[in-house]
C-alpha positions as CSV (number, residue, x, y, z in Angstrom):
1,X,-10.8,15.3,0.4
2,X,-8.2,15.1,-1.2
3,X,-5.5,12.0,-1.0
4,X,-1.4,12.0,0.0
5,X,0.4,13.6,-3.3
6,X,2.3,10.0,-3.6
7,X,0.2,7.1,-3.1
8,X,2.2,3.9,-2.0
9,X,1.3,2.3,-5.3
10,X,1.7,5.4,-7.7
11,X,5.2,5.8,-6.2
12,X,5.8,1.9,-6.4
13,X,4.3,1.7,-10.1
14,X,7.1,4.8,-10.8
15,X,9.7,2.9,-9.4
16,X,9.2,-0.1,-10.7
17,X,8.1,0.6,-14.0
18,X,11.8,0.2,-15.9
19,X,12.3,-3.0,-14.0
20,X,8.7,-4.3,-15.3
21,X,7.7,-5.6,-11.5
22,X,4.4,-5.4,-9.8
23,X,3.7,-2.6,-6.9
24,X,7.0,0.2,13.8
25,X,4.3,-2.2,13.9
26,X,3.7,-4.6,16.6
27,X,5.2,-7.7,16.8
28,X,3.7,-10.4,14.3
29,X,3.1,-13.9,13.8
30,X,3.7,-16.3,10.9
31,X,1.6,-19.5,10.6
32,X,3.6,-22.5,11.3
33,X,2.4,-24.4,8.2
34,X,4.1,-21.9,6.0
35,X,3.9,-23.2,2.2
36,X,7.4,-25.2,1.7
37,X,6.9,-25.7,-2.1
38,X,5.3,-23.9,-5.0
39,X,2.1,-25.7,-5.3
40,X,0.1,-23.8,-3.3
41,X,-1.0,-21.6,-5.6
42,X,-1.7,-24.1,-8.1
43,X,-3.5,-26.1,-5.1
44,X,-6.5,-23.2,-4.7
45,X,-5.0,-22.9,-1.0
46,X,-5.8,-19.0,0.2
47,X,-3.4,-17.2,2.2
48,X,-3.4,-14.1,4.2
49,X,-0.7,-11.1,4.1
50,X,-0.8,-8.5,6.3
51,X,1.0,-5.2,5.0
52,X,1.8,-1.8,6.6
53,X,2.3,1.0,4.2
54,X,4.0,3.6,5.9
55,X,6.2,7.2,5.7
56,X,9.7,8.2,7.3
57,X,10.1,10.2,8.6
58,X,6.0,10.5,9.2
59,X,3.7,13.5,8.0
60,X,5.7,14.8,5.6
61,X,3.3,15.7,2.8
62,X,1.3,17.2,5.2
63,X,4.0,19.3,6.5
64,X,4.5,20.5,3.2
65,X,1.1,21.5,3.0
66,X,1.7,23.3,6.4
67,X,4.7,25.0,5.2
68,X,4.0,26.2,1.6
69,X,-0.4,26.7,1.8
70,X,-1.5,26.8,5.3
71,X,1.4,29.9,6.5
72,X,1.0,31.8,3.5
73,X,-3.2,31.9,4.2
74,X,-2.3,32.9,7.7
75,X,-0.3,36.1,6.6
76,X,-2.9,37.4,4.2
77,X,-5.0,36.8,7.5
78,X,-3.9,38.6,9.4
79,X,-4.0,41.3,7.0
80,X,-7.6,41.0,6.8
81,X,-7.5,41.3,10.6
82,X,-9.5,37.3,10.5
83,X,-8.5,34.6,13.4
84,X,-7.4,31.7,12.1
85,X,-7.7,28.3,12.7
86,X,-4.7,26.1,14.2
87,X,-3.2,23.7,12.2
88,X,-4.2,20.4,13.4
89,X,-1.6,18.4,15.6
90,X,-0.7,14.9,13.3
91,X,0.0,11.6,15.3
92,X,2.7,9.7,13.6
93,X,1.0,6.8,12.4
94,X,-1.8,8.9,10.5
95,X,-0.7,8.4,7.3
96,X,-0.6,4.8,8.1
97,X,-2.4,2.1,5.9
98,X,-2.9,-1.3,6.9
99,X,-3.3,-3.3,3.2
100,X,-4.6,-7.0,4.1
101,X,-4.2,-9.5,0.8
102,X,-5.7,-12.8,0.3
103,X,-5.0,-15.1,-2.4
104,X,-5.5,-18.5,-4.2
105,X,-3.4,-17.6,-7.4
106,X,-6.5,-17.1,-9.4
107,X,-8.8,-15.0,-7.4
108,X,-7.8,-11.8,-4.7
109,X,-8.8,-9.9,-2.3
110,X,-7.2,-6.2,-1.1
111,X,-8.5,-5.0,2.1
112,X,-7.3,-1.5,2.7
113,X,-7.4,0.2,6.5
114,X,-6.8,4.1,6.4
115,X,-7.4,7.0,8.1
116,X,-5.2,9.8,5.8
117,X,-6.4,12.0,3.1
118,X,-7.0,15.9,4.4
119,X,-9.5,18.6,3.7
120,X,-8.1,21.8,2.7
121,X,-11.3,23.0,0.8
122,X,-12.0,25.6,3.9
123,X,-8.4,26.8,3.8
124,X,-9.5,30.5,2.8
125,X,-7.9,33.6,4.8
126,X,-11.8,35.4,5.2
127,X,-12.4,31.6,6.7
128,X,-9.4,31.7,9.0
129,X,-7.3,28.7,6.8
130,X,-9.0,25.9,8.2
131,X,-7.2,22.8,7.2
132,X,-8.9,19.4,8.7
133,X,-7.3,15.8,8.5
134,X,-10.1,13.0,9.0
135,X,-10.5,10.9,12.4
136,X,-12.8,8.4,10.8
137,X,-11.6,5.2,9.6
138,X,-11.7,4.3,5.8
139,X,-12.3,0.7,4.7
140,X,-12.2,-0.6,1.2
141,X,-12.2,-4.1,-0.4
142,X,-11.4,-5.3,-3.6
143,X,-12.4,-8.3,-5.0
144,X,-11.1,-10.0,-7.8
145,X,-13.2,-13.3,-9.0
146,X,-15.0,-15.5,-11.4
147,X,-13.9,-13.0,-14.0
148,X,-15.4,-9.9,-12.1
149,X,-13.6,-7.6,-10.0
150,X,-16.0,-5.6,-7.2
151,X,-15.1,-2.5,-5.2
152,X,-16.6,-2.3,-2.1
153,X,-16.4,1.5,0.4
154,X,-17.5,1.0,3.7
155,X,-19.3,-1.9,3.9
156,X,-20.9,-0.8,0.5
157,X,-20.5,-2.5,-3.4
158,X,-19.3,0.4,-5.0
159,X,-18.5,-1.1,-8.9
160,X,-19.0,-4.2,-10.9
161,X,-16.6,-5.1,-13.7
162,X,-16.0,-7.6,-16.2
163,X,-12.1,-9.1,-16.0
164,X,-11.3,-10.4,-19.6
165,X,-10.3,-13.8,-19.4
166,X,-6.5,-14.4,-19.3
167,X,-4.9,-15.6,-22.8
168,X,-4.5,-19.3,-23.1
169,X,-0.7,-18.8,-24.6
170,X,0.2,-15.7,-22.1
171,X,2.8,-16.7,-19.5
172,X,2.2,-16.2,-15.9
173,X,4.0,-14.5,-13.3
174,X,7.4,-12.4,-13.1
175,X,10.4,-14.4,-13.3
176,X,11.8,-14.3,-9.6
177,X,15.4,-15.2,-9.8
178,X,17.0,-12.0,-9.4
179,X,15.6,-12.1,-6.2
180,X,18.6,-14.0,-4.3
181,X,18.7,-12.5,-0.4
182,X,17.4,-14.3,2.1
183,X,15.3,-12.2,5.1
184,X,12.8,-12.2,7.5
185,X,10.7,-9.3,8.2
186,X,8.1,-10.2,11.6
187,X,8.4,-14.0,11.2
188,X,7.8,-13.6,7.0
189,X,10.5,-15.4,5.5
190,X,11.5,-13.2,2.2
191,X,14.5,-12.9,-1.1
192,X,15.3,-9.8,-2.0
193,X,16.8,-8.4,-4.7
194,X,20.8,-7.5,-4.0
195,X,21.1,-3.8,-3.1
196,X,23.6,-3.8,-6.5
197,X,20.8,-4.6,-9.0
198,X,20.2,-1.9,-12.0
199,X,17.4,0.0,-10.7
200,X,18.2,-0.2,-7.0
201,X,20.4,2.9,-4.6
202,X,21.1,4.8,-7.7
203,X,20.8,7.9,-5.6
204,X,17.9,9.7,-7.9
205,X,15.6,11.9,-6.7
206,X,13.0,8.5,-6.9
207,X,15.0,5.6,-5.8
208,X,14.2,2.2,-5.2
209,X,16.3,1.2,-2.1
210,X,14.6,-2.4,-1.6
211,X,12.5,-4.6,-3.0
212,X,11.0,-8.1,-1.5
213,X,8.7,-11.2,-2.6
214,X,8.0,-14.1,-1.2
215,X,10.8,-16.8,-0.2
216,X,8.8,-19.4,-2.2
217,X,7.4,-18.9,-5.8
218,X,4.0,-19.1,-7.2
219,X,2.4,-19.1,-3.0
220,X,1.9,-15.5,-2.5
221,X,0.6,-14.2,-5.7
222,X,-2.1,-11.5,-7.6
223,X,-4.5,-13.0,-9.9
224,X,-1.8,-12.8,-12.9
225,X,0.0,-14.9,-11.1
226,X,3.2,-11.9,-10.6
227,X,4.5,-12.4,-7.2
228,X,3.4,-9.7,-4.3
229,X,5.5,-7.3,-2.5
230,X,6.0,-8.4,0.4
231,X,8.3,-5.2,1.6
232,X,10.3,-2.1,-0.2
233,X,11.7,1.0,0.3
234,X,11.2,3.3,-2.1
235,X,12.7,7.5,-1.5
236,X,11.5,10.2,-3.3
237,X,12.9,13.4,-3.1
238,X,10.8,15.1,-5.8
239,X,10.2,19.1,-4.3
240,X,12.5,19.8,-1.6
241,X,15.1,18.1,0.4
242,X,13.3,19.5,3.4
243,X,9.9,17.0,2.8
244,X,12.3,14.0,1.5
245,X,11.1,10.5,2.5
246,X,11.4,6.8,2.3
247,X,7.7,5.1,1.0
248,X,8.1,1.7,3.3
249,X,5.8,-1.1,3.1
250,X,6.6,-3.9,5.1
251,X,5.0,-7.7,6.6
252,X,2.7,-7.9,9.5
253,X,1.9,-11.3,9.2
254,X,1.6,-14.8,7.3
255,X,-1.5,-17.3,7.2
256,X,-3.6,-20.0,5.9
257,X,-7.1,-19.5,5.7
258,X,-8.4,-22.5,6.3
259,X,-11.7,-24.7,5.0
260,X,-13.7,-23.5,7.9
261,X,-13.7,-19.9,7.5
262,X,-16.2,-18.0,5.3
263,X,-15.3,-17.4,1.6
264,X,-13.1,-14.5,1.3
265,X,-13.8,-14.5,-2.7
266,X,-17.8,-14.1,-1.9
267,X,-18.6,-10.4,-2.4
268,X,-20.9,-10.7,0.5
269,X,-19.1,-11.6,2.8
270,X,-17.5,-8.3,3.1
271,X,-20.3,-6.5,3.3
272,X,-21.6,-4.6,6.6
């Protein structure tokens, strides 16, 4: 099983390295009690934002696999007089990832739901060039809390790592003053980098074209205090223009988690 060649985190890390930043949905609703001041993280309130990660056009990397690996395999299989398996029909939303992020400013949860991936281990002309796309949903959860980072795959803990304490003298949180353009997506109010920002719209093979954070500072942040990237458009044309695509991250919903709900930072609440 292999993952997509250039995943969202990898692509964003490549594009955002220069500026030192962190890396068609159904209509969504935003909590009416959204924070109006940058105090929520300090007060320990927990907020949940749901993001959709998708490619436009969809499935470009699978299309490249079809052209570069499957079709040549078929030609060889025909020479060997071996019947080939048809290439799977891929729905447009196959590569979508739904990412739920929960934060209170010091602890965080990242839940990722996806199909994605591929299995080309049997793409051999002698066995009919079998290429499969898994249909089962994969769910992974990462909980960072109380000095530990815990990884949970399909309801089972797979790893627990100690996290060094944040140095007392080190600043927390990157500056967001350059995010000056107001925008609202699916009811979530954002501040975005201007189109002429120096790392944006460079017309290069990897090109960051949009990037936005939440409108209010110190609310939707990771455990380091850095703002979460809630919207981004990252263009990639690293192989051939035929397979170019834009990796899109966009917010679907935002809400404050009430005290009556289960503590999201307790690992036991994420088990099966």
